[in-house]
HTML snippet that shows the backbone in 3Dmol.js (N, CA, C, O; Angstrom):
<script src="https://3Dmol.org/build/3Dmol-min.js"></script>
<div id="view" style="width:600px;height:400px;position:relative"></div>
<script>
const pdb = `
ATOM      1  N   MET A   1      79.225 -11.543  72.524  1.00  0.00           N
ATOM      2  CA  MET A   1      79.348 -10.473  71.559  1.00  0.00           C
ATOM      3  C   MET A   1      78.425 -10.773  70.375  1.00  0.00           C
ATOM      4  O   MET A   1      78.450 -11.871  69.818  1.00  0.00           O
ATOM      5  N   ALA A   2      77.626  -9.801  70.008  1.00  0.00           N
ATOM      6  CA  ALA A   2      76.663  -9.981  68.914  1.00  0.00           C
ATOM      7  C   ALA A   2      77.374  -9.954  67.568  1.00  0.00           C
ATOM      8  O   ALA A   2      78.345  -9.224  67.369  1.00  0.00           O
ATOM      9  N   ARG A   3      76.863 -10.771  66.650  1.00  0.00           N
ATOM     10  CA  ARG A   3      77.440 -10.810  65.304  1.00  0.00           C
ATOM     11  C   ARG A   3      76.854  -9.688  64.475  1.00  0.00           C
ATOM     12  O   ARG A   3      75.659  -9.405  64.553  1.00  0.00           O
ATOM     13  N   LYS A   4      77.683  -9.062  63.695  1.00  0.00           N
ATOM     14  CA  LYS A   4      77.231  -8.006  62.797  1.00  0.00           C
ATOM     15  C   LYS A   4      76.635  -8.649  61.549  1.00  0.00           C
ATOM     16  O   LYS A   4      77.190  -9.603  61.004  1.00  0.00           O
ATOM     17  N   ARG A   5      75.515  -8.122  61.110  1.00  0.00           N
ATOM     18  CA  ARG A   5      74.888  -8.640  59.895  1.00  0.00           C
ATOM     19  C   ARG A   5      75.673  -8.193  58.677  1.00  0.00           C
ATOM     20  O   ARG A   5      76.031  -7.023  58.542  1.00  0.00           O
ATOM     21  N   ILE A   6      75.930  -9.125  57.813  1.00  0.00           N
ATOM     22  CA  ILE A   6      76.667  -8.818  56.596  1.00  0.00           C
ATOM     23  C   ILE A   6      75.702  -8.469  55.476  1.00  0.00           C
ATOM     24  O   ILE A   6      75.941  -7.535  54.712  1.00  0.00           O
ATOM     25  N   MET A   7      74.604  -9.224  55.378  1.00  0.00           N
ATOM     26  CA  MET A   7      73.592  -8.958  54.354  1.00  0.00           C
ATOM     27  C   MET A   7      72.328  -8.451  55.030  1.00  0.00           C
ATOM     28  O   MET A   7      71.915  -8.971  56.066  1.00  0.00           O
ATOM     29  N   SER A   8      71.724  -7.445  54.443  1.00  0.00           N
ATOM     30  CA  SER A   8      70.460  -6.950  54.977  1.00  0.00           C
ATOM     31  C   SER A   8      69.357  -7.965  54.701  1.00  0.00           C
ATOM     32  O   SER A   8      69.470  -8.790  53.794  1.00  0.00           O
ATOM     33  N   ASP A   9      68.302  -7.896  55.483  1.00  0.00           N
ATOM     34  CA  ASP A   9      67.163  -8.790  55.261  1.00  0.00           C
ATOM     35  C   ASP A   9      66.573  -8.564  53.877  1.00  0.00           C
ATOM     36  O   ASP A   9      66.143  -9.509  53.214  1.00  0.00           O
ATOM     37  N   ARG A  10      66.554  -7.327  53.452  1.00  0.00           N
ATOM     38  CA  ARG A  10      66.004  -6.996  52.129  1.00  0.00           C
ATOM     39  C   ARG A  10      66.797  -7.677  51.017  1.00  0.00           C
ATOM     40  O   ARG A  10      66.216  -8.228  50.082  1.00  0.00           O
ATOM     41  N   LEU A  11      68.119  -7.638  51.123  1.00  0.00           N
ATOM     42  CA  LEU A  11      68.963  -8.284  50.117  1.00  0.00           C
ATOM     43  C   LEU A  11      68.770  -9.797  50.141  1.00  0.00           C
ATOM     44  O   LEU A  11      68.682 -10.431  49.090  1.00  0.00           O
ATOM     45  N   LYS A  12      68.705 -10.373  51.336  1.00  0.00           N
ATOM     46  CA  LYS A  12      68.487 -11.816  51.437  1.00  0.00           C
ATOM     47  C   LYS A  12      67.154 -12.206  50.808  1.00  0.00           C
ATOM     48  O   LYS A  12      67.070 -13.211  50.102  1.00  0.00           O
ATOM     49  N   GLU A  13      66.116 -11.416  51.061  1.00  0.00           N
ATOM     50  CA  GLU A  13      64.806 -11.708  50.482  1.00  0.00           C
ATOM     51  C   GLU A  13      64.848 -11.611  48.963  1.00  0.00           C
ATOM     52  O   GLU A  13      64.276 -12.450  48.267  1.00  0.00           O
ATOM     53  N   GLU A  14      65.528 -10.585  48.448  1.00  0.00           N
ATOM     54  CA  GLU A  14      65.647 -10.405  46.995  1.00  0.00           C
ATOM     55  C   GLU A  14      66.351 -11.604  46.358  1.00  0.00           C
ATOM     56  O   GLU A  14      65.907 -12.111  45.328  1.00  0.00           O
ATOM     57  N   ILE A  15      67.434 -12.051  46.964  1.00  0.00           N
ATOM     58  CA  ILE A  15      68.181 -13.187  46.429  1.00  0.00           C
ATOM     59  C   ILE A  15      67.346 -14.466  46.516  1.00  0.00           C
ATOM     60  O   ILE A  15      67.331 -15.262  45.577  1.00  0.00           O
ATOM     61  N   ALA A  16      66.655 -14.665  47.636  1.00  0.00           N
ATOM     62  CA  ALA A  16      65.809 -15.856  47.794  1.00  0.00           C
ATOM     63  C   ALA A  16      64.712 -15.883  46.735  1.00  0.00           C
ATOM     64  O   ALA A  16      64.379 -16.946  46.211  1.00  0.00           O
ATOM     65  N   LYS A  17      64.152 -14.725  46.421  1.00  0.00           N
ATOM     66  CA  LYS A  17      63.130 -14.652  45.370  1.00  0.00           C
ATOM     67  C   LYS A  17      63.740 -15.012  44.022  1.00  0.00           C
ATOM     68  O   LYS A  17      63.154 -15.771  43.250  1.00  0.00           O
ATOM     69  N   ASP A  18      64.927 -14.461  43.741  1.00  0.00           N
ATOM     70  CA  ASP A  18      65.607 -14.752  42.472  1.00  0.00           C
ATOM     71  C   ASP A  18      65.921 -16.240  42.334  1.00  0.00           C
ATOM     72  O   ASP A  18      65.824 -16.798  41.240  1.00  0.00           O
ATOM     73  N   LEU A  19      66.295 -16.879  43.431  1.00  0.00           N
ATOM     74  CA  LEU A  19      66.678 -18.289  43.400  1.00  0.00           C
ATOM     75  C   LEU A  19      65.479 -19.228  43.545  1.00  0.00           C
ATOM     76  O   LEU A  19      65.619 -20.441  43.392  1.00  0.00           O
ATOM     77  N   GLY A  20      64.311 -18.672  43.840  1.00  0.00           N
ATOM     78  CA  GLY A  20      63.088 -19.460  43.826  1.00  0.00           C
ATOM     79  C   GLY A  20      62.709 -20.199  45.099  1.00  0.00           C
ATOM     80  O   GLY A  20      61.916 -21.138  45.042  1.00  0.00           O
ATOM     81  N   PHE A  21      63.252 -19.806  46.248  1.00  0.00           N
ATOM     82  CA  PHE A  21      62.855 -20.489  47.479  1.00  0.00           C
ATOM     83  C   PHE A  21      62.329 -19.534  48.548  1.00  0.00           C
ATOM     84  O   PHE A  21      62.309 -19.873  49.732  1.00  0.00           O
ATOM     85  N   TYR A  22      61.908 -18.352  48.134  1.00  0.00           N
ATOM     86  CA  TYR A  22      61.382 -17.391  49.108  1.00  0.00           C
ATOM     87  C   TYR A  22      60.102 -17.896  49.766  1.00  0.00           C
ATOM     88  O   TYR A  22      59.814 -17.537  50.908  1.00  0.00           O
ATOM     89  N   ASP A  23      59.335 -18.718  49.067  1.00  0.00           N
ATOM     90  CA  ASP A  23      58.115 -19.281  49.656  1.00  0.00           C
ATOM     91  C   ASP A  23      58.434 -20.110  50.898  1.00  0.00           C
ATOM     92  O   ASP A  23      57.659 -20.116  51.855  1.00  0.00           O
ATOM     93  N   VAL A  24      59.559 -20.804  50.888  1.00  0.00           N
ATOM     94  CA  VAL A  24      59.989 -21.580  52.061  1.00  0.00           C
ATOM     95  C   VAL A  24      60.325 -20.632  53.206  1.00  0.00           C
ATOM     96  O   VAL A  24      59.980 -20.894  54.358  1.00  0.00           O
ATOM     97  N   VAL A  25      60.997 -19.533  52.885  1.00  0.00           N
ATOM     98  CA  VAL A  25      61.351 -18.543  53.904  1.00  0.00           C
ATOM     99  C   VAL A  25      60.082 -17.980  54.542  1.00  0.00           C
ATOM    100  O   VAL A  25      60.013 -17.824  55.762  1.00  0.00           O
ATOM    101  N   GLU A  26      59.087 -17.678  53.723  1.00  0.00           N
ATOM    102  CA  GLU A  26      57.828 -17.140  54.255  1.00  0.00           C
ATOM    103  C   GLU A  26      57.128 -18.152  55.161  1.00  0.00           C
ATOM    104  O   GLU A  26      56.589 -17.779  56.203  1.00  0.00           O
ATOM    105  N   ARG A  27      57.132 -19.418  54.776  1.00  0.00           N
ATOM    106  CA  ARG A  27      56.445 -20.453  55.552  1.00  0.00           C
ATOM    107  C   ARG A  27      57.206 -20.856  56.808  1.00  0.00           C
ATOM    108  O   ARG A  27      56.621 -20.982  57.884  1.00  0.00           O
ATOM    109  N   GLU A  28      58.527 -21.060  56.666  1.00  0.00           N
ATOM    110  CA  GLU A  28      59.307 -21.687  57.736  1.00  0.00           C
ATOM    111  C   GLU A  28      60.388 -20.794  58.336  1.00  0.00           C
ATOM    112  O   GLU A  28      60.997 -21.157  59.342  1.00  0.00           O
ATOM    113  N   GLY A  29      60.630 -19.652  57.743  1.00  0.00           N
ATOM    114  CA  GLY A  29      61.713 -18.793  58.200  1.00  0.00           C
ATOM    115  C   GLY A  29      63.036 -19.209  57.565  1.00  0.00           C
ATOM    116  O   GLY A  29      63.093 -20.171  56.799  1.00  0.00           O
ATOM    117  N   TRP A  30      64.095 -18.478  57.891  1.00  0.00           N
ATOM    118  CA  TRP A  30      65.406 -18.751  57.291  1.00  0.00           C
ATOM    119  C   TRP A  30      65.946 -20.109  57.710  1.00  0.00           C
ATOM    120  O   TRP A  30      66.739 -20.707  56.983  1.00  0.00           O
ATOM    121  N   GLY A  31      65.536 -20.600  58.858  1.00  0.00           N
ATOM    122  CA  GLY A  31      65.992 -21.909  59.323  1.00  0.00           C
ATOM    123  C   GLY A  31      65.429 -23.065  58.516  1.00  0.00           C
ATOM    124  O   GLY A  31      65.906 -24.194  58.632  1.00  0.00           O
ATOM    125  N   GLY A  32      64.422 -22.794  57.702  1.00  0.00           N
ATOM    126  CA  GLY A  32      63.790 -23.839  56.915  1.00  0.00           C
ATOM    127  C   GLY A  32      64.401 -24.072  55.550  1.00  0.00           C
ATOM    128  O   GLY A  32      64.019 -25.010  54.850  1.00  0.00           O
ATOM    129  N   ILE A  33      65.354 -23.222  55.159  1.00  0.00           N
ATOM    130  CA  ILE A  33      65.939 -23.399  53.827  1.00  0.00           C
ATOM    131  C   ILE A  33      67.010 -24.484  53.861  1.00  0.00           C
ATOM    132  O   ILE A  33      67.604 -24.759  54.904  1.00  0.00           O
ATOM    133  N   LYS A  34      67.240 -25.083  52.719  1.00  0.00           N
ATOM    134  CA  LYS A  34      68.263 -26.126  52.602  1.00  0.00           C
ATOM    135  C   LYS A  34      69.644 -25.486  52.637  1.00  0.00           C
ATOM    136  O   LYS A  34      69.810 -24.328  52.251  1.00  0.00           O
ATOM    137  N   SER A  35      70.623 -26.237  53.096  1.00  0.00           N
ATOM    138  CA  SER A  35      71.990 -25.713  53.150  1.00  0.00           C
ATOM    139  C   SER A  35      72.492 -25.380  51.751  1.00  0.00           C
ATOM    140  O   SER A  35      73.277 -24.446  51.580  1.00  0.00           O
ATOM    141  N   ARG A  36      72.051 -26.127  50.758  1.00  0.00           N
ATOM    142  CA  ARG A  36      72.434 -25.835  49.374  1.00  0.00           C
ATOM    143  C   ARG A  36      71.901 -24.459  48.962  1.00  0.00           C
ATOM    144  O   ARG A  36      72.602 -23.688  48.307  1.00  0.00           O
ATOM    145  N   ASP A  37      70.652 -24.156  49.352  1.00  0.00           N
ATOM    146  CA  ASP A  37      70.071 -22.854  49.032  1.00  0.00           C
ATOM    147  C   ASP A  37      70.821 -21.731  49.739  1.00  0.00           C
ATOM    148  O   ASP A  37      71.053 -20.671  49.157  1.00  0.00           O
ATOM    149  N   ALA A  38      71.199 -21.961  50.992  1.00  0.00           N
ATOM    150  CA  ALA A  38      71.972 -20.962  51.733  1.00  0.00           C
ATOM    151  C   ALA A  38      73.317 -20.720  51.042  1.00  0.00           C
ATOM    152  O   ALA A  38      73.758 -19.578  50.916  1.00  0.00           O
ATOM    153  N   GLY A  39      73.954 -21.784  50.604  1.00  0.00           N
ATOM    154  CA  GLY A  39      75.220 -21.648  49.881  1.00  0.00           C
ATOM    155  C   GLY A  39      75.056 -20.903  48.577  1.00  0.00           C
ATOM    156  O   GLY A  39      75.901 -20.087  48.207  1.00  0.00           O
ATOM    157  N   ASN A  40      73.960 -21.183  47.874  1.00  0.00           N
ATOM    158  CA  ASN A  40      73.694 -20.465  46.625  1.00  0.00           C
ATOM    159  C   ASN A  40      73.422 -18.989  46.881  1.00  0.00           C
ATOM    160  O   ASN A  40      73.764 -18.140  46.057  1.00  0.00           O
ATOM    161  N   MET A  41      72.805 -18.679  48.024  1.00  0.00           N
ATOM    162  CA  MET A  41      72.587 -17.274  48.391  1.00  0.00           C
ATOM    163  C   MET A  41      73.922 -16.557  48.572  1.00  0.00           C
ATOM    164  O   MET A  41      74.118 -15.449  48.074  1.00  0.00           O
ATOM    165  N   VAL A  42      74.825 -17.198  49.284  1.00  0.00           N
ATOM    166  CA  VAL A  42      76.145 -16.601  49.519  1.00  0.00           C
ATOM    167  C   VAL A  42      76.878 -16.422  48.194  1.00  0.00           C
ATOM    168  O   VAL A  42      77.482 -15.378  47.948  1.00  0.00           O
ATOM    169  N   LYS A  43      76.823 -17.436  47.351  1.00  0.00           N
ATOM    170  CA  LYS A  43      77.478 -17.360  46.040  1.00  0.00           C
ATOM    171  C   LYS A  43      76.931 -16.185  45.235  1.00  0.00           C
ATOM    172  O   LYS A  43      77.695 -15.424  44.641  1.00  0.00           O
ATOM    173  N   ARG A  44      75.599 -16.039  45.216  1.00  0.00           N
ATOM    174  CA  ARG A  44      74.976 -14.942  44.468  1.00  0.00           C
ATOM    175  C   ARG A  44      75.367 -13.586  45.056  1.00  0.00           C
ATOM    176  O   ARG A  44      75.626 -12.642  44.310  1.00  0.00           O
ATOM    177  N   ALA A  45      75.412 -13.481  46.384  1.00  0.00           N
ATOM    178  CA  ALA A  45      75.795 -12.224  47.031  1.00  0.00           C
ATOM    179  C   ALA A  45      77.234 -11.852  46.676  1.00  0.00           C
ATOM    180  O   ALA A  45      77.533 -10.681  46.444  1.00  0.00           O
ATOM    181  N   ILE A  46      78.118 -12.835  46.634  1.00  0.00           N
ATOM    182  CA  ILE A  46      79.514 -12.585  46.258  1.00  0.00           C
ATOM    183  C   ILE A  46      79.595 -12.126  44.811  1.00  0.00           C
ATOM    184  O   ILE A  46      80.325 -11.185  44.498  1.00  0.00           O
ATOM    185  N   GLU A  47      78.852 -12.781  43.928  1.00  0.00           N
ATOM    186  CA  GLU A  47      78.835 -12.376  42.518  1.00  0.00           C
ATOM    187  C   GLU A  47      78.349 -10.937  42.370  1.00  0.00           C
ATOM    188  O   GLU A  47      78.906 -10.166  41.588  1.00  0.00           O
ATOM    189  N   MET A  48      77.304 -10.577  43.125  1.00  0.00           N
ATOM    190  CA  MET A  48      76.769  -9.217  43.062  1.00  0.00           C
ATOM    191  C   MET A  48      77.801  -8.203  43.554  1.00  0.00           C
ATOM    192  O   MET A  48      77.962  -7.139  42.957  1.00  0.00           O
ATOM    193  N   ALA A  49      78.495  -8.532  44.636  1.00  0.00           N
ATOM    194  CA  ALA A  49      79.510  -7.635  45.186  1.00  0.00           C
ATOM    195  C   ALA A  49      80.678  -7.471  44.218  1.00  0.00           C
ATOM    196  O   ALA A  49      81.183  -6.363  44.036  1.00  0.00           O
ATOM    197  N   GLN A  50      81.106  -8.562  43.600  1.00  0.00           N
ATOM    198  CA  GLN A  50      82.205  -8.487  42.635  1.00  0.00           C
ATOM    199  C   GLN A  50      81.819  -7.645  41.428  1.00  0.00           C
ATOM    200  O   GLN A  50      82.627  -6.868  40.919  1.00  0.00           O
ATOM    201  N   GLN A  51      80.583  -7.804  40.974  1.00  0.00           N
ATOM    202  CA  GLN A  51      80.105  -7.026  39.836  1.00  0.00           C
ATOM    203  C   GLN A  51      80.068  -5.540  40.186  1.00  0.00           C
ATOM    204  O   GLN A  51      80.456  -4.696  39.378  1.00  0.00           O
ATOM    205  N   GLN A  52      79.604  -5.229  41.384  1.00  0.00           N
ATOM    206  CA  GLN A  52      79.544  -3.838  41.809  1.00  0.00           C
ATOM    207  C   GLN A  52      80.949  -3.238  41.899  1.00  0.00           C
ATOM    208  O   GLN A  52      81.161  -2.099  41.481  1.00  0.00           O
ATOM    209  N   LEU A  53      81.895  -3.983  42.433  1.00  0.00           N
ATOM    210  CA  LEU A  53      83.271  -3.497  42.525  1.00  0.00           C
ATOM    211  C   LEU A  53      83.879  -3.284  41.141  1.00  0.00           C
ATOM    212  O   LEU A  53      84.605  -2.314  40.924  1.00  0.00           O
ATOM    213  N   ALA A  54      83.589  -4.180  40.212  1.00  0.00           N
ATOM    214  CA  ALA A  54      84.104  -4.043  38.850  1.00  0.00           C
ATOM    215  C   ALA A  54      83.532  -2.799  38.182  1.00  0.00           C
ATOM    216  O   ALA A  54      84.249  -2.085  37.481  1.00  0.00           O
ATOM    217  N   GLU A  55      82.254  -2.539  38.394  1.00  0.00           N
ATOM    218  CA  GLU A  55      81.630  -1.353  37.811  1.00  0.00           C
ATOM    219  C   GLU A  55      82.206  -0.079  38.414  1.00  0.00           C
ATOM    220  O   GLU A  55      82.416   0.907  37.707  1.00  0.00           O
ATOM    221  N   GLU A  56      82.462  -0.098  39.720  1.00  0.00           N
ATOM    222  CA  GLU A  56      83.060   1.061  40.376  1.00  0.00           C
ATOM    223  C   GLU A  56      84.477   1.300  39.867  1.00  0.00           C
ATOM    224  O   GLU A  56      84.895   2.448  39.716  1.00  0.00           O
ATOM    225  N   ALA A  57      85.215   0.237  39.603  1.00  0.00           N
ATOM    226  CA  ALA A  57      86.584   0.365  39.106  1.00  0.00           C
ATOM    227  C   ALA A  57      86.604   0.969  37.705  1.00  0.00           C
ATOM    228  O   ALA A  57      87.536   1.693  37.356  1.00  0.00           O
ATOM    229  N   LYS A  58      85.585   0.677  36.903  1.00  0.00           N
ATOM    230  CA  LYS A  58      85.507   1.228  35.550  1.00  0.00           C
ATOM    231  C   LYS A  58      85.278   2.727  35.555  1.00  0.00           C
ATOM    232  O   LYS A  58      85.743   3.428  34.656  1.00  0.00           O
ATOM    233  N   THR A  59      84.566   3.229  36.559  1.00  0.00           N
ATOM    234  CA  THR A  59      84.237   4.655  36.607  1.00  0.00           C
ATOM    235  C   THR A  59      85.372   5.495  37.165  1.00  0.00           C
ATOM    236  O   THR A  59      85.307   6.723  37.123  1.00  0.00           O
ATOM    237  N   LYS A  60      86.404   4.861  37.682  1.00  0.00           N
ATOM    238  CA  LYS A  60      87.530   5.623  38.252  1.00  0.00           C
ATOM    239  C   LYS A  60      88.579   5.900  37.224  1.00  0.00           C
ATOM    240  O   LYS A  60      89.593   6.528  37.530  1.00  0.00           O
TER     241      LYS A  60
END
`;
const viewer = $3Dmol.createViewer("view");
viewer.addModel(pdb, "pdb");
viewer.setStyle({}, {cartoon: {color: "spectrum"}});
viewer.zoomTo();
viewer.render();
</script>
């Protein structure tokens, strides 16, 4: 059974650029990033999602 993607490639690229390791992704692919960088990507994605939910809650 195929896994469903949670983050789009575009979002992952945006976060990698923000965190400063997108050059590694370009050279080596996603498999070339450090586990710490991958964890920081997940942390940033969660922060972004929480912020979006908080903003949506304010408008209701």
